[in-house]
TORPAVO-860422 format. One record per atom (N, C-alpha, C): residue in one letter; atom name; x, y, z; residue number from 0. Coordinates in steps of 0.1 Angstrom, whole numbers. Layout:
# TORPAVO-860422
@resn->A&name->CA&u->X&v->Y&w->Z&resi->NUM;
...
//
This chain:
# TORPAVO-860422
@resn->X&name->N&u->586&v->1388&w->608&resi->0;
@resn->X&name->CA&u->589&v->1395&w->621&resi->0;
@resn->X&name->C&u->584&v->1409&w->620&resi->0;
@resn->X&name->N&u->576&v->1413&w->630&resi->1;
@resn->X&name->CA&u->570&v->1426&w->630&resi->1;
@resn->X&name->C&u->580&v->1436&w->636&resi->1;
@resn->X&name->N&u->581&v->1447&w->630&resi->2;
@resn->X&name->CA&u->590&v->1457&w->636&resi->2;
@resn->X&name->C&u->583&v->1466&w->646&resi->2;
@resn->X&name->N&u->590&v->1470&w->656&resi->3;
@resn->X&name->CA&u->584&v->1478&w->666&resi->3;
@resn->X&name->C&u->586&v->1493&w->663&resi->3;
@resn->X&name->N&u->579&v->1502&w->669&resi->4;
@resn->X&name->CA&u->581&v->1516&w->666&resi->4;
@resn->X&name->C&u->595&v->1521&w->669&resi->4;
@resn->X&name->N&u->601&v->1515&w->679&resi->5;
@resn->X&name->CA&u->615&v->1518&w->682&resi->5;
@resn->X&name->C&u->624&v->1514&w->670&resi->5;
@resn->X&name->N&u->622&v->1502&w->664&resi->6;
@resn->X&name->CA&u->630&v->1498&w->653&resi->6;
@resn->X&name->C&u->628&v->1508&w->641&resi->6;
@resn->X&name->N&u->616&v->1511&w->639&resi->7;
@resn->X&name->CA&u->613&v->1521&w->628&resi->7;
@resn->X&name->C&u->620&v->1534&w->631&resi->7;
@resn->X&name->N&u->619&v->1539&w->643&resi->8;
@resn->X&name->CA&u->626&v->1551&w->646&resi->8;
@resn->X&name->C&u->641&v->1551&w->644&resi->8;
@resn->X&name->N&u->646&v->1539&w->648&resi->9;
@resn->X&name->CA&u->661&v->1537&w->646&resi->9;
@resn->X&name->C&u->665&v->1538&w->631&resi->9;
@resn->X&name->N&u->657&v->1532&w->623&resi->10;
@resn->X&name->CA&u->659&v->1532&w->609&resi->10;
@resn->X&name->C&u->658&v->1546&w->603&resi->10;
@resn->X&name->N&u->648&v->1553&w->608&resi->11;
@resn->X&name->CA&u->647&v->1567&w->603&resi->11;
@resn->X&name->C&u->659&v->1575&w->607&resi->11;
@resn->X&name->N&u->663&v->1574&w->619&resi->12;
@resn->X&name->CA&u->675&v->1581&w->624&resi->12;
@resn->X&name->C&u->687&v->1578&w->616&resi->12;
@resn->X&name->N&u->689&v->1565&w->613&resi->13;
@resn->X&name->CA&u->701&v->1561&w->605&resi->13;
@resn->X&name->C&u->700&v->1567&w->591&resi->13;
@resn->X&name->N&u->689&v->1566&w->585&resi->14;
@resn->X&name->CA&u->687&v->1572&w->572&resi->14;
@resn->X&name->C&u->689&v->1587&w->572&resi->14;
@resn->X&name->N&u->684&v->1593&w->582&resi->15;
@resn->X&name->CA&u->686&v->1608&w->584&resi->15;
@resn->X&name->C&u->701&v->1612&w->585&resi->15;
@resn->X&name->N&u->708&v->1604&w->593&resi->16;
@resn->X&name->CA&u->722&v->1606&w->595&resi->16;
@resn->X&name->C&u->730&v->1605&w->582&resi->16;
@resn->X&name->N&u->726&v->1594&w->574&resi->17;
@resn->X&name->CA&u->732&v->1592&w->561&resi->17;
@resn->X&name->C&u->729&v->1604&w->552&resi->17;
@resn->X&name->N&u->717&v->1608&w->551&resi->18;
@resn->X&name->CA&u->713&v->1619&w->543&resi->18;
@resn->X&name->C&u->720&v->1632&w->547&resi->18;
@resn->X&name->N&u->721&v->1634&w->560&resi->19;
@resn->X&name->CA&u->728&v->1646&w->565&resi->19;
@resn->X&name->C&u->743&v->1646&w->561&resi->19;
@resn->X&name->N&u->749&v->1635&w->562&resi->20;
@resn->X&name->CA&u->763&v->1634&w->558&resi->20;
@resn->X&name->C&u->765&v->1638&w->543&resi->20;
@resn->X&name->N&u->755&v->1633&w->535&resi->21;
@resn->X&name->CA&u->756&v->1636&w->521&resi->21;
@resn->X&name->C&u->754&v->1651&w->518&resi->21;
@resn->X&name->N&u->744&v->1657&w->526&resi->22;
@resn->X&name->CA&u->742&v->1671&w->524&resi->22;
@resn->X&name->C&u->754&v->1679&w->529&resi->22;
@resn->X&name->N&u->760&v->1675&w->540&resi->23;
@resn->X&name->CA&u->772&v->1682&w->544&resi->23;
@resn->X&name->C&u->783&v->1681&w->534&resi->23;
@resn->X&name->N&u->785&v->1669&w->528&resi->24;
@resn->X&name->CA&u->795&v->1667&w->518&resi->24;
@resn->X&name->C&u->793&v->1677&w->506&resi->24;
@resn->X&name->N&u->780&v->1677&w->502&resi->25;
@resn->X&name->CA&u->776&v->1686&w->491&resi->25;
@resn->X&name->C&u->779&v->1700&w->494&resi->25;
@resn->X&name->N&u->775&v->1704&w->506&resi->26;
@resn->X&name->CA&u->777&v->1718&w->510&resi->26;
@resn->X&name->C&u->792&v->1722&w->511&resi->26;
@resn->X&name->N&u->800&v->1713&w->516&resi->27;
@resn->X&name->CA&u->814&v->1715&w->517&resi->27;
@resn->X&name->C&u->820&v->1716&w->503&resi->27;
@resn->X&name->N&u->816&v->1708&w->493&resi->28;
@resn->X&name->CA&u->821&v->1709&w->480&resi->28;
@resn->X&name->C&u->817&v->1722&w->473&resi->28;
@resn->X&name->N&u->805&v->1726&w->476&resi->29;
@resn->X&name->CA&u->800&v->1739&w->470&resi->29;
@resn->X&name->C&u->808&v->1751&w->476&resi->29;
@resn->X&name->N&u->811&v->1751&w->489&resi->30;
@resn->X&name->CA&u->818&v->1761&w->496&resi->30;
@resn->X&name->C&u->833&v->1761&w->490&resi->30;
@resn->X&name->N&u->839&v->1750&w->489&resi->31;
@resn->X&name->CA&u->852&v->1749&w->484&resi->31;
@resn->X&name->C&u->853&v->1754&w->470&resi->31;
@resn->X&name->N&u->843&v->1751&w->461&resi->32;
@resn->X&name->CA&u->843&v->1756&w->447&resi->32;
@resn->X&name->C&u->841&v->1771&w->447&resi->32;
@resn->X&name->N&u->833&v->1776&w->456&resi->33;
@resn->X&name->CA&u->831&v->1791&w->456&resi->33;
@resn->X&name->C&u->843&v->1798&w->461&resi->33;
@resn->X&name->N&u->851&v->1792&w->470&resi->34;
@resn->X&name->CA&u->863&v->1798&w->475&resi->34;
@resn->X&name->C&u->874&v->1798&w->464&resi->34;
@resn->X&name->N&u->874&v->1787&w->456&resi->35;
@resn->X&name->CA&u->884&v->1786&w->445&resi->35;
@resn->X&name->C&u->880&v->1796&w->434&resi->35;
@resn->X&name->N&u->868&v->1798&w->431&resi->36;
@resn->X&name->CA&u->864&v->1808&w->421&resi->36;
@resn->X&name->C&u->866&v->1822&w->426&resi->36;
@resn->X&name->N&u->864&v->1824&w->439&resi->37;
@resn->X&name->CA&u->867&v->1837&w->445&resi->37;
@resn->X&name->C&u->882&v->1840&w->444&resi->37;
@resn->X&name->N&u->890&v->1831&w->447&resi->38;
@resn->X&name->CA&u->905&v->1832&w->446&resi->38;
@resn->X&name->C&u->909&v->1835&w->432&resi->38;
@resn->X&name->N&u->903&v->1828&w->422&resi->39;
@resn->X&name->CA&u->906&v->1831&w->408&resi->39;
@resn->X&name->C&u->902&v->1845&w->404&resi->39;
@resn->X&name->N&u->890&v->1849&w->409&resi->40;
@resn->X&name->CA&u->885&v->1862&w->406&resi->40;
@resn->X&name->C&u->894&v->1873&w->412&resi->40;
@resn->X&name->N&u->898&v->1871&w->424&resi->41;
@resn->X&name->CA&u->907&v->1881&w->431&resi->41;
@resn->X&name->C&u->921&v->1882&w->424&resi->41;
@resn->X&name->N&u->926&v->1871&w->419&resi->42;
@resn->X&name->CA&u->938&v->1871&w->412&resi->42;
@resn->X&name->C&u->937&v->1879&w->399&resi->42;
@resn->X&name->N&u->926&v->1876&w->391&resi->43;
@resn->X&name->CA&u->924&v->1883&w->379&resi->43;
@resn->X&name->C&u->922&v->1898&w->381&resi->43;
@resn->X&name->N&u->915&v->1901&w->392&resi->44;
@resn->X&name->CA&u->912&v->1915&w->396&resi->44;
@resn->X&name->C&u->926&v->1922&w->399&resi->44;
@resn->X&name->N&u->934&v->1915&w->407&resi->45;
@resn->X&name->CA&u->947&v->1921&w->411&resi->45;
@resn->X&name->C&u->956&v->1924&w->398&resi->45;
@resn->X&name->N&u->956&v->1914&w->389&resi->46;
@resn->X&name->CA&u->964&v->1916&w->377&resi->46;
@resn->X&name->C&u->959&v->1928&w->369&resi->46;
@resn->X&name->N&u->946&v->1929&w->368&resi->47;
@resn->X&name->CA&u->940&v->1941&w->360&resi->47;
@resn->X&name->C&u->943&v->1954&w->367&resi->47;
@resn->X&name->N&u->942&v->1954&w->380&resi->48;
@resn->X&name->CA&u->946&v->1966&w->387&resi->48;
@resn->X&name->C&u->960&v->1970&w->385&resi->48;
@resn->X&name->N&u->969&v->1960&w->386&resi->49;
@resn->X&name->CA&u->983&v->1962&w->384&resi->49;
@resn->X&name->C&u->986&v->1968&w->370&resi->49;
@resn->X&name->N&u->979&v->1962&w->359&resi->50;
@resn->X&name->CA&u->981&v->1967&w->346&resi->50;
@resn->X&name->C&u->976&v->1982&w->345&resi->50;
@resn->X&name->N&u->965&v->1985&w->351&resi->51;
@resn->X&name->CA&u->960&v->1999&w->350&resi->51;
@resn->X&name->C&u->970&v->2008&w->357&resi->51;
@resn->X&name->N&u->975&v->2004&w->369&resi->52;
@resn->X&name->CA&u->984&v->2013&w->376&resi->52;
@resn->X&name->C&u->997&v->2015&w->369&resi->52;
@resn->X&name->N&u->1002&v->2005&w->361&resi->53;
@resn->X&name->CA&u->1014&v->2006&w->353&resi->53;
@resn->X&name->C&u->1012&v->2015&w->342&resi->53;
@resn->X&name->N&u->1000&v->2019&w->339&resi->54;
@resn->X&name->CA&u->997&v->2028&w->328&resi->54;
@resn->X&name->C&u->995&v->2022&w->315&resi->54;
@resn->X&name->N&u->990&v->2010&w->315&resi->55;
@resn->X&name->CA&u->987&v->2004&w->302&resi->55;
@resn->X&name->C&u->977&v->2012&w->294&resi->55;
@resn->X&name->N&u->981&v->2015&w->282&resi->56;
@resn->X&name->CA&u->972&v->2023&w->273&resi->56;
@resn->X&name->C&u->959&v->2015&w->271&resi->56;
@resn->X&name->N&u->948&v->2022&w->273&resi->57;
@resn->X&name->CA&u->935&v->2016&w->270&resi->57;
@resn->X&name->C&u->932&v->2017&w->255&resi->57;
@resn->X&name->N&u->929&v->2006&w->249&resi->58;
@resn->X&name->CA&u->926&v->2006&w->235&resi->58;
@resn->X&name->C&u->912&v->2001&w->234&resi->58;
@resn->X&name->N&u->908&v->1997&w->222&resi->59;
@resn->X&name->CA&u->895&v->1991&w->219&resi->59;
@resn->X&name->C&u->895&v->1977&w->225&resi->59;
@resn->X&name->N&u->906&v->1972&w->229&resi->60;
@resn->X&name->CA&u->906&v->1958&w->235&resi->60;
@resn->X&name->C&u->902&v->1959&w->249&resi->60;
@resn->X&name->N&u->895&v->1949&w->254&resi->61;
@resn->X&name->CA&u->890&v->1949&w->268&resi->61;
@resn->X&name->C&u->900&v->1943&w->277&resi->61;
@resn->X&name->N&u->901&v->1948&w->289&resi->62;
@resn->X&name->CA&u->910&v->1942&w->299&resi->62;
@resn->X&name->C&u->902&v->1931&w->306&resi->62;
@resn->X&name->N&u->906&v->1919&w->305&resi->63;
@resn->X&name->CA&u->898&v->1908&w->311&resi->63;
@resn->X&name->C&u->898&v->1910&w->327&resi->63;
@resn->X&name->N&u->886&v->1910&w->332&resi->64;
@resn->X&name->CA&u->885&v->1910&w->347&resi->64;
@resn->X&name->C&u->880&v->1897&w->351&resi->64;
//
């Protein structure tokens, strides 16, 4: 059976929608991971700032940021 241009176009659209969904899922996962890393960084930064404000003596040891 020979496919018509409309059939071909429909297949392309379906494939594009599937690919778009996968791209969106990947982008959402990336954004979620970036937000989690940002939250972890902000937490570490806040802890370091609190230690500095409490007057922790600076030594040769590094304060983890």
